[in-house]
ZADO-1210 file (C-alpha; in nm, 4 decimals, padded with zeros to 6 digits):
<atoms>
<atom x="-02.4594" y="00.8267" z="-00.9639" code="MET" pos="1"/>
<atom x="-02.2690" y="00.9421" z="-00.6559" code="GLY" pos="2"/>
<atom x="-01.9317" y="00.7836" z="-00.5803" code="MET" pos="3"/>
<atom x="-02.0101" y="00.4838" z="-00.7958" code="ASP" pos="4"/>
<atom x="-01.9056" y="00.6802" z="-01.1031" code="GLN" pos="5"/>
<atom x="-01.5457" y="00.6796" z="-00.9752" code="PHE" pos="6"/>
<atom x="-01.5389" y="00.3017" z="-00.9248" code="GLN" pos="7"/>
<atom x="-01.3969" y="00.0368" z="-01.1590" code="TYR" pos="8"/>
<atom x="-01.6152" y="-00.2471" z="-01.0438" code="THR" pos="9"/>
<atom x="-01.6849" y="-00.4770" z="-01.3368" code="GLY" pos="10"/>
<atom x="-01.4393" y="-00.2918" z="-01.5636" code="LYS" pos="11"/>
<atom x="-01.1636" y="-00.4671" z="-01.7558" code="ARG" pos="12"/>
<atom x="-00.8459" y="-00.2591" z="-01.7671" code="VAL" pos="13"/>
<atom x="-00.5482" y="-00.3057" z="-02.0027" code="LEU" pos="14"/>
<atom x="-00.2211" y="-00.1462" z="-01.8972" code="VAL" pos="15"/>
<atom x="00.0547" y="-00.1036" z="-02.1569" code="LEU" pos="16"/>
<atom x="00.3837" y="-00.0597" z="-01.9728" code="GLY" pos="17"/>
<atom x="00.2460" y="-00.1791" z="-01.6405" code="GLY" pos="18"/>
<atom x="00.5543" y="-00.3246" z="-01.4701" code="ALA" pos="19"/>
<atom x="00.6672" y="-00.0162" z="-01.2788" code="SER" pos="20"/>
<atom x="00.6276" y="00.3551" z="-01.2280" code="GLY" pos="21"/>
<atom x="00.3047" y="00.5296" z="-01.3205" code="MET" pos="22"/>
<atom x="00.1739" y="00.2300" z="-01.5132" code="GLY" pos="23"/>
<atom x="00.2016" y="00.0028" z="-01.2124" code="ALA" pos="24"/>
<atom x="00.0545" y="00.2705" z="-00.9849" code="ALA" pos="25"/>
<atom x="-00.2438" y="00.3179" z="-01.2182" code="ALA" pos="26"/>
<atom x="-00.2966" y="-00.0585" z="-01.2412" code="ALA" pos="27"/>
<atom x="-00.2908" y="-00.1017" z="-00.8623" code="ARG" pos="28"/>
<atom x="-00.5263" y="00.1909" z="-00.8107" code="LEU" pos="29"/>
<atom x="-00.7735" y="00.0604" z="-01.0705" code="ALA" pos="30"/>
<atom x="-00.7570" y="-00.2844" z="-00.9115" code="ALA" pos="31"/>
<atom x="-00.8273" y="-00.1318" z="-00.5726" code="GLY" pos="32"/>
<atom x="-01.1323" y="00.0387" z="-00.7231" code="LEU" pos="33"/>
<atom x="-01.2637" y="-00.2974" z="-00.8411" code="GLY" pos="34"/>
<atom x="-01.1071" y="-00.3323" z="-01.1843" code="GLY" pos="35"/>
<atom x="-00.9799" y="-00.6510" z="-01.3489" code="GLU" pos="36"/>
<atom x="-00.6239" y="-00.5860" z="-01.4699" code="ILE" pos="37"/>
<atom x="-00.4403" y="-00.7158" z="-01.7749" code="THR" pos="38"/>
<atom x="-00.0828" y="-00.5827" z="-01.7749" code="ALA" pos="39"/>
<atom x="00.1679" y="-00.5872" z="-02.0577" code="MET" pos="40"/>
<atom x="00.5379" y="-00.5062" z="-02.0327" code="ASP" pos="41"/>
<atom x="00.8831" y="-00.6264" z="-02.1384" code="VAL" pos="42"/>
<atom x="00.9635" y="-00.6539" z="-01.7674" code="ALA" pos="43"/>
<atom x="00.7991" y="-00.8935" z="-01.5247" code="ALA" pos="44"/>
<atom x="00.4770" y="-00.7843" z="-01.3499" code="ILE" pos="45"/>
<atom x="00.5141" y="-00.8267" z="-00.9750" code="ASP" pos="46"/>
<atom x="00.1559" y="-00.7586" z="-00.8589" code="TYR" pos="47"/>
<atom x="-00.1642" y="-00.9638" z="-00.8951" code="PRO" pos="48"/>
<atom x="-00.3359" y="-00.9430" z="-01.2358" code="THR" pos="49"/>
<atom x="-00.5976" y="-01.1364" z="-01.4243" code="ALA" pos="50"/>
<atom x="-00.3429" y="-01.1710" z="-01.7059" code="GLN" pos="51"/>
<atom x="00.0192" y="-01.0611" z="-01.7581" code="SER" pos="52"/>
<atom x="00.1486" y="-01.0559" z="-02.1140" code="VAL" pos="53"/>
<atom x="00.5143" y="-01.0086" z="-02.2153" code="PRO" pos="54"/>
<atom x="00.5603" y="-00.7502" z="-02.4891" code="ILE" pos="55"/>
<atom x="00.8550" y="-00.5738" z="-02.6508" code="ASP" pos="56"/>
<atom x="00.7189" y="-00.2484" z="-02.7855" code="LEU" pos="57"/>
<atom x="01.0240" y="-00.2020" z="-03.0119" code="ARG" pos="58"/>
<atom x="00.9276" y="-00.5126" z="-03.2129" code="ASP" pos="59"/>
<atom x="00.6073" y="-00.5261" z="-03.4197" code="GLN" pos="60"/>
<atom x="00.6173" y="-00.9066" z="-03.4176" code="GLY" pos="61"/>
<atom x="00.6277" y="-00.9132" z="-03.0371" code="SER" pos="62"/>
<atom x="00.3424" y="-00.6597" z="-03.0217" code="VAL" pos="63"/>
<atom x="00.1298" y="-00.8681" z="-03.2601" code="ASP" pos="64"/>
<atom x="00.1966" y="-01.1841" z="-03.0585" code="ALA" pos="65"/>
<atom x="00.1021" y="-01.0073" z="-02.7348" code="ALA" pos="66"/>
<atom x="-00.2162" y="-00.8609" z="-02.8777" code="LEU" pos="67"/>
<atom x="-00.3190" y="-01.2061" z="-03.0049" code="SER" pos="68"/>
<atom x="-00.3278" y="-01.3255" z="-02.6429" code="GLN" pos="69"/>
<atom x="-00.5945" y="-01.0763" z="-02.5397" code="LEU" pos="70"/>
<atom x="-00.9426" y="-01.2196" z="-02.4934" code="ASP" pos="71"/>
<atom x="-01.2562" y="-01.0104" z="-02.4797" code="GLY" pos="72"/>
<atom x="-01.3310" y="-00.6406" z="-02.4645" code="ARG" pos="73"/>
<atom x="-01.1747" y="-00.3815" z="-02.2404" code="PHE" pos="74"/>
<atom x="-01.3352" y="-00.0842" z="-02.0742" code="ASP" pos="75"/>
<atom x="-01.0190" y="00.1154" z="-02.0021" code="VAL" pos="76"/>
<atom x="-00.6725" y="00.1292" z="-02.1565" code="VAL" pos="77"/>
<atom x="-00.3871" y="00.2916" z="-01.9686" code="PHE" pos="78"/>
<atom x="-00.1103" y="00.3505" z="-02.2228" code="SER" pos="79"/>
<atom x="00.1917" y="00.4090" z="-02.0038" code="CYS" pos="80"/>
<atom x="00.5144" y="00.2838" z="-02.1647" code="ALA" pos="81"/>
<atom x="00.8066" y="00.5209" z="-02.1965" code="GLY" pos="82"/>
<atom x="01.1843" y="00.5324" z="-02.2295" code="VAL" pos="83"/>
<atom x="01.4389" y="00.8155" z="-02.2104" code="ALA" pos="84"/>
<atom x="01.6526" y="00.9812" z="-02.4749" code="ASP" pos="85"/>
<atom x="01.9374" y="00.7620" z="-02.5902" code="GLY" pos="86"/>
<atom x="01.7334" y="00.4407" z="-02.5713" code="THR" pos="87"/>
<atom x="01.7280" y="00.2471" z="-02.8989" code="PRO" pos="88"/>
<atom x="01.3797" y="00.2293" z="-03.0454" code="GLY" pos="89"/>
<atom x="01.2558" y="00.5281" z="-02.8475" code="LEU" pos="90"/>
<atom x="00.9867" y="00.6383" z="-03.0915" code="MET" pos="91"/>
<atom x="00.8602" y="00.2831" z="-03.1332" code="ALA" pos="92"/>
<atom x="00.8242" y="00.2431" z="-02.7563" code="VAL" pos="93"/>
<atom x="00.6995" y="00.5878" z="-02.6661" code="ASN" pos="94"/>
<atom x="00.4433" y="00.6341" z="-02.9388" code="PHE" pos="95"/>
<atom x="00.4310" y="00.4188" z="-03.2539" code="ILE" pos="96"/>
<atom x="00.3676" y="00.0874" z="-03.0767" code="SER" pos="97"/>
<atom x="00.1161" y="00.2338" z="-02.8339" code="GLN" pos="98"/>
<atom x="-00.0824" y="00.3917" z="-03.1166" code="ARG" pos="99"/>
<atom x="-00.0618" y="00.0574" z="-03.2979" code="TYR" pos="100"/>
<atom x="-00.2061" y="-00.1248" z="-02.9951" code="CYS" pos="101"/>
<atom x="-00.4913" y="00.1228" z="-02.9577" code="ILE" pos="102"/>
<atom x="-00.5786" y="00.1072" z="-03.3260" code="GLU" pos="103"/>
<atom x="-00.5727" y="-00.2750" z="-03.3121" code="HIS" pos="104"/>
<atom x="-00.8099" y="-00.2816" z="-03.0145" code="LEU" pos="105"/>
<atom x="-01.0476" y="-00.0464" z="-03.1902" code="LEU" pos="106"/>
<atom x="-01.0356" y="-00.2352" z="-03.5216" code="ALA" pos="107"/>
<atom x="-01.0982" y="-00.5707" z="-03.3496" code="LYS" pos="108"/>
<atom x="-01.3908" y="-00.4396" z="-03.1477" code="GLY" pos="109"/>
<atom x="-01.2034" y="-00.4813" z="-02.8188" code="LEU" pos="110"/>
<atom x="-01.2822" y="-00.1186" z="-02.7302" code="LEU" pos="111"/>
<atom x="-01.6375" y="-00.0055" z="-02.7765" code="GLY" pos="112"/>
<atom x="-01.9001" y="00.2391" z="-02.6499" code="PRO" pos="113"/>
<atom x="-01.8286" y="00.3555" z="-02.2984" code="GLY" pos="114"/>
<atom x="-01.4568" y="00.2739" z="-02.3170" code="ALA" pos="115"/>
<atom x="-01.1809" y="00.5163" z="-02.2218" code="ALA" pos="116"/>
<atom x="-00.8169" y="00.5477" z="-02.3248" code="ILE" pos="117"/>
<atom x="-00.5698" y="00.7306" z="-02.1014" code="VAL" pos="118"/>
<atom x="-00.2152" y="00.7909" z="-02.2245" code="MET" pos="119"/>
<atom x="00.0852" y="00.9205" z="-02.0331" code="ILE" pos="120"/>
<atom x="00.2359" y="01.2153" z="-02.2145" code="ALA" pos="121"/>
<atom x="00.4554" y="01.4713" z="-02.0335" code="SER" pos="122"/>
<atom x="00.4931" y="01.8420" z="-01.9777" code="VAL" pos="123"/>
<atom x="00.7681" y="01.7987" z="-02.2377" code="ALA" pos="124"/>
<atom x="00.4846" y="01.7633" z="-02.4863" code="GLY" pos="125"/>
<atom x="00.3296" y="02.1024" z="-02.4061" code="LEU" pos="126"/>
<atom x="00.4864" y="02.2804" z="-02.7081" code="PRO" pos="127"/>
<atom x="00.3022" y="02.0449" z="-02.9459" code="TRP" pos="128"/>
<atom x="00.0839" y="02.3265" z="-03.0799" code="LEU" pos="129"/>
<atom x="00.3968" y="02.5233" z="-03.1683" code="ARG" pos="130"/>
<atom x="00.4994" y="02.2307" z="-03.3884" code="LYS" pos="131"/>
<atom x="00.1524" y="02.1461" z="-03.5097" code="LEU" pos="132"/>
<atom x="00.2344" y="02.1153" z="-03.8802" code="ASP" pos="133"/>
<atom x="00.5201" y="01.8739" z="-03.8104" code="LEU" pos="134"/>
<atom x="00.3134" y="01.6744" z="-03.5604" code="VAL" pos="135"/>
<atom x="00.0191" y="01.6434" z="-03.7994" code="LEU" pos="136"/>
<atom x="00.2493" y="01.5414" z="-04.0851" code="GLU" pos="137"/>
<atom x="00.3908" y="01.2619" z="-03.8681" code="PHE" pos="138"/>
<atom x="00.0488" y="01.1492" z="-03.7474" code="LEU" pos="139"/>
<atom x="-00.0605" y="01.0960" z="-04.1062" code="GLN" pos="140"/>
<atom x="00.1954" y="00.8104" z="-04.1270" code="ILE" pos="141"/>
<atom x="00.0053" y="00.5228" z="-03.9710" code="THR" pos="142"/>
<atom x="00.2134" y="00.2265" z="-04.0943" code="ASP" pos="143"/>
<atom x="00.4705" y="00.1135" z="-03.8343" code="TRP" pos="144"/>
<atom x="00.7732" y="00.0921" z="-04.0683" code="ASP" pos="145"/>
<atom x="00.6753" y="00.4063" z="-04.2598" code="ASP" pos="146"/>
<atom x="00.6497" y="00.5983" z="-03.9316" code="ALA" pos="147"/>
<atom x="01.0010" y="00.4865" z="-03.8333" code="LEU" pos="148"/>
<atom x="01.1268" y="00.5854" z="-04.1781" code="ALA" pos="149"/>
<atom x="00.9658" y="00.9296" z="-04.1390" code="TRP" pos="150"/>
<atom x="01.1470" y="00.9760" z="-03.8063" code="ILE" pos="151"/>
<atom x="01.4772" y="00.8779" z="-03.9684" code="ASP" pos="152"/>
<atom x="01.4164" y="01.1330" z="-04.2461" code="ALA" pos="153"/>
<atom x="01.3363" y="01.4193" z="-04.0060" code="HIS" pos="154"/>
<atom x="01.6268" y="01.5213" z="-03.7843" code="PRO" pos="155"/>
<atom x="01.5325" y="01.6301" z="-03.4341" code="GLY" pos="156"/>
<atom x="01.2274" y="01.4064" z="-03.4042" code="THR" pos="157"/>
<atom x="01.3805" y="01.0871" z="-03.2640" code="ASP" pos="158"/>
<atom x="01.3633" y="01.2035" z="-02.9038" code="ASN" pos="159"/>
<atom x="01.1508" y="01.2023" z="-02.5911" code="TYR" pos="160"/>
<atom x="01.0072" y="01.5498" z="-02.6395" code="MET" pos="161"/>
<atom x="00.8769" y="01.4867" z="-02.9901" code="PHE" pos="162"/>
<atom x="00.7334" y="01.1501" z="-02.8864" code="SER" pos="163"/>
<atom x="00.5234" y="01.3276" z="-02.6234" code="LYS" pos="164"/>
<atom x="00.4279" y="01.6072" z="-02.8617" code="GLN" pos="165"/>
<atom x="00.3074" y="01.3426" z="-03.1073" code="ALA" pos="166"/>
<atom x="00.1056" y="01.1781" z="-02.8302" code="MET" pos="167"/>
<atom x="-00.0617" y="01.5071" z="-02.7339" code="CYS" pos="168"/>
<atom x="-00.1462" y="01.5725" z="-03.0979" code="GLY" pos="169"/>
<atom x="-00.2812" y="01.2190" z="-03.1364" code="TYR" pos="170"/>
<atom x="-00.5135" y="01.2589" z="-02.8394" code="VAL" pos="171"/>
<atom x="-00.6505" y="01.5893" z="-02.9710" code="ALA" pos="172"/>
<atom x="-00.6805" y="01.4620" z="-03.3282" code="GLN" pos="173"/>
<atom x="-00.8512" y="01.1335" z="-03.2507" code="GLN" pos="174"/>
<atom x="-01.0991" y="01.2529" z="-02.9883" code="ALA" pos="175"/>
<atom x="-01.3815" y="01.3509" z="-03.2254" code="PHE" pos="176"/>
<atom x="-01.3804" y="01.0360" z="-03.4365" code="ASP" pos="177"/>
<atom x="-01.3588" y="00.8188" z="-03.1262" code="LEU" pos="178"/>
<atom x="-01.6365" y="01.0160" z="-02.9589" code="LEU" pos="179"/>
<atom x="-01.8647" y="00.9178" z="-03.2435" code="LYS" pos="180"/>
<atom x="-01.7858" y="00.5558" z="-03.1521" code="GLN" pos="181"/>
<atom x="-01.8561" y="00.6191" z="-02.7854" code="GLY" pos="182"/>
<atom x="-01.4873" y="00.6004" z="-02.6889" code="VAL" pos="183"/>
<atom x="-01.3008" y="00.8727" z="-02.4983" code="ARG" pos="184"/>
<atom x="-00.9262" y="00.9441" z="-02.5238" code="ILE" pos="185"/>
<atom x="-00.7227" y="01.1709" z="-02.2968" code="ASN" pos="186"/>
<atom x="-00.3711" y="01.2016" z="-02.1634" code="SER" pos="187"/>
<atom x="-00.1995" y="01.3159" z="-01.8488" code="VAL" pos="188"/>
<atom x="00.1082" y="01.5365" z="-01.8788" code="MET" pos="189"/>
<atom x="00.3146" y="01.4800" z="-01.5650" code="PRO" pos="190"/>
<atom x="00.5929" y="01.7009" z="-01.4441" code="GLY" pos="191"/>
<atom x="00.8931" y="01.5451" z="-01.2705" code="PRO" pos="192"/>
<atom x="00.7764" y="01.2224" z="-01.1085" code="THR" pos="193"/>
<atom x="00.9768" y="00.9919" z="-00.8846" code="ASP" pos="194"/>
<atom x="00.9808" y="00.6682" z="-01.0863" code="THR" pos="195"/>
<atom x="01.2589" y="00.4204" z="-01.1690" code="PRO" pos="196"/>
<atom x="01.2916" y="00.5767" z="-01.5153" code="LEU" pos="197"/>
<atom x="01.3199" y="00.9278" z="-01.3706" code="ALA" pos="198"/>
<atom x="01.5739" y="00.8184" z="-01.1119" code="ARG" pos="199"/>
<atom x="01.7849" y="00.6654" z="-01.3885" code="ALA" pos="200"/>
<atom x="01.7837" y="01.0095" z="-01.5575" code="ASN" pos="201"/>
<atom x="01.7755" y="01.2161" z="-01.2409" code="ALA" pos="202"/>
<atom x="02.0309" y="01.4752" z="-01.3502" code="ASP" pos="203"/>
<atom x="01.7835" y="01.5913" z="-01.6176" code="ILE" pos="204"/>
<atom x="01.4379" y="01.4659" z="-01.5286" code="TRP" pos="205"/>
<atom x="01.4322" y="01.5283" z="-01.1544" code="LEU" pos="206"/>
<atom x="01.6430" y="01.8443" z="-01.1789" code="ALA" pos="207"/>
<atom x="01.3705" y="02.0028" z="-01.3952" code="PHE" pos="208"/>
<atom x="01.1764" y="02.2482" z="-01.1777" code="GLY" pos="209"/>
<atom x="01.3798" y="02.1744" z="-00.8675" code="GLU" pos="210"/>
<atom x="01.4020" y="02.5443" z="-00.7784" code="ASP" pos="211"/>
<atom x="01.0218" y="02.5698" z="-00.7982" code="TYR" pos="212"/>
<atom x="00.9732" y="02.2685" z="-00.5730" code="ARG" pos="213"/>
<atom x="01.2232" y="02.3999" z="-00.3226" code="GLN" pos="214"/>
<atom x="01.0422" y="02.7334" z="-00.3114" code="ALA" pos="215"/>
<atom x="00.7094" y="02.5532" z="-00.2537" code="ALA" pos="216"/>
<atom x="00.8606" y="02.2951" z="-00.0183" code="ASN" pos="217"/>
<atom x="00.7598" y="02.0066" z="-00.2446" code="LEU" pos="218"/>
<atom x="00.9083" y="01.6758" z="-00.3455" code="ALA" pos="219"/>
<atom x="00.8760" y="01.5481" z="-00.7035" code="PRO" pos="220"/>
<atom x="00.5420" y="01.3912" z="-00.7776" code="LEU" pos="221"/>
<atom x="00.4900" y="01.0306" z="-00.6782" code="SER" pos="222"/>
<atom x="00.3638" y="00.7755" z="-00.9273" code="ALA" pos="223"/>
<atom x="00.0473" y="00.7530" z="-00.7195" code="GLU" pos="224"/>
<atom x="-00.0170" y="01.1274" z="-00.7575" code="GLN" pos="225"/>
<atom x="-00.0292" y="01.0778" z="-01.1341" code="VAL" pos="226"/>
<atom x="-00.2300" y="00.7550" z="-01.1109" code="ALA" pos="227"/>
<atom x="-00.5160" y="00.9392" z="-00.9410" code="GLY" pos="228"/>
<atom x="-00.5895" y="01.1715" z="-01.2353" code="PRO" pos="229"/>
<atom x="-00.5452" y="00.8761" z="-01.4705" code="MET" pos="230"/>
<atom x="-00.8033" y="00.6747" z="-01.2795" code="ALA" pos="231"/>
<atom x="-01.0406" y="00.9711" z="-01.2904" code="PHE" pos="232"/>
<atom x="-01.0036" y="01.0112" z="-01.6667" code="LEU" pos="233"/>
<atom x="-01.0714" y="00.6396" z="-01.7142" code="GLY" pos="234"/>
<atom x="-01.3763" y="00.6435" z="-01.4918" code="SER" pos="235"/>
<atom x="-01.7394" y="00.7282" z="-01.5661" code="ASP" pos="236"/>
<atom x="-01.6924" y="01.0426" z="-01.3605" code="ALA" pos="237"/>
<atom x="-01.5004" y="01.1874" z="-01.6551" code="ALA" pos="238"/>
<atom x="-01.7659" y="01.0931" z="-01.9110" code="SER" pos="239"/>
<atom x="-01.7696" y="01.4517" z="-02.0457" code="GLY" pos="240"/>
<atom x="-01.3916" y="01.4758" z="-02.0868" code="VAL" pos="241"/>
<atom x="-01.2205" y="01.3758" z="-02.4104" code="THR" pos="242"/>
<atom x="-00.9370" y="01.5132" z="-02.6227" code="GLY" pos="243"/>
<atom x="-00.7783" y="01.6656" z="-02.3123" code="ALA" pos="244"/>
<atom x="-00.4085" y="01.6702" z="-02.2281" code="ASN" pos="245"/>
<atom x="-00.4207" y="01.7230" z="-01.8525" code="LEU" pos="246"/>
<atom x="-00.1164" y="01.8859" z="-01.6953" code="VAL" pos="247"/>
<atom x="-00.0214" y="01.7269" z="-01.3619" code="VAL" pos="248"/>
<atom x="00.2816" y="01.9254" z="-01.2479" code="ASP" pos="249"/>
<atom x="00.2121" y="02.0866" z="-00.9096" code="GLN" pos="250"/>
<atom x="00.1404" y="02.4183" z="-01.0876" code="GLY" pos="251"/>
<atom x="00.4901" y="02.4760" z="-01.2306" code="TYR" pos="252"/>
<atom x="00.3914" y="02.5461" z="-01.5914" code="MET" pos="253"/>
<atom x="00.1155" y="02.7907" z="-01.4976" code="GLY" pos="254"/>
<atom x="00.3315" y="02.9707" z="-01.2441" code="ALA" pos="255"/>
<atom x="00.6143" y="03.0033" z="-01.4909" code="GLY" pos="256"/>
<atom x="00.3913" y="03.1274" z="-01.7742" code="ALA" pos="257"/>
<atom x="00.2250" y="03.3956" z="-01.5624" code="THR" pos="258"/>
<atom x="00.5375" y="03.5205" z="-01.3784" code="ASN" pos="259"/>
<atom x="00.4097" y="03.3941" z="-01.0446" code="ALA" pos="260"/>
<atom x="00.7443" y="03.2124" z="-01.0387" code="PHE" pos="261"/>
<atom x="01.0482" y="03.3116" z="-01.2433" code="ALA" pos="262"/>
<atom x="01.0998" y="03.0278" z="-01.4926" code="ALA" pos="263"/>
<atom x="01.2543" y="03.1450" z="-01.8230" code="PRO" pos="264"/>
<atom x="01.2726" y="02.7869" z="-01.9496" code="LEU" pos="265"/>
<atom x="00.8949" y="02.7497" z="-01.9163" code="ILE" pos="266"/>
<atom x="00.8376" y="03.0725" z="-02.1095" code="LYS" pos="267"/>
<atom x="01.0695" y="02.9506" z="-02.3822" code="MET" pos="268"/>
<atom x="00.8924" y="02.6095" z="-02.3999" code="MET" pos="269"/>
<atom x="00.5505" y="02.7710" z="-02.4224" code="LEU" pos="270"/>
<atom x="00.6519" y="03.0562" z="-02.6498" code="GLY" pos="271"/>
<atom x="00.5309" y="03.3293" z="-02.4178" code="VAL" pos="272"/>
<atom x="00.6982" y="03.6556" z="-02.3214" code="THR" pos="273"/>
</atoms>
């Protein structure tokens, strides 16, 4: 197979949330590797694509209309949309709508054997196993409106961290059933990454782990540094990888958990002493 297994030549790639940040970086990288890109976002797409489709992930009607414009099967889905705490419709954007899109593609036969799904979670999702019962209870609610109602009824879940915990749980939960259909699903879990969304929330997002980066003489991750692992997970080179939530954080979580770097917040997140 050689280097061909890393290429996207002949592959059709759908990018949810492809206008900027990691979604745009993943789309550009996949295009550079030979992929044909269809990008969906509420914002305008400013790079060449085979198709650009407007979509408002807060609105099921908009999502249905966008999905109806898709033509033919896809080989890779990059599920990349995300908003910060305080944004109306956060859970719809960050998880419920993206799950809805994936389930639609599967039900309509637009994802089939050999296809790969790559979602963008976050290191904020790492404690998902500590909240497994709650995550699994939420994941049982597959109807859009019922899922929103569940969030409303469960204080402390309408936030960025829980949206990413739900995504990590979804990836792990769905991997076996999808594997039987020949479809792989994984996520990347980035640490602080220099994107427009992170810059808009810099006092929290880019401050996280700043002492670690200073000690290692590092800048925050670039969107391209996250796009690389995403492209790998979507490629044939990762054909044996599914159900994985891949941490991409310059080693911060591991260093904090093992006392290689003093990071009490990491220990608290992971529940280690």
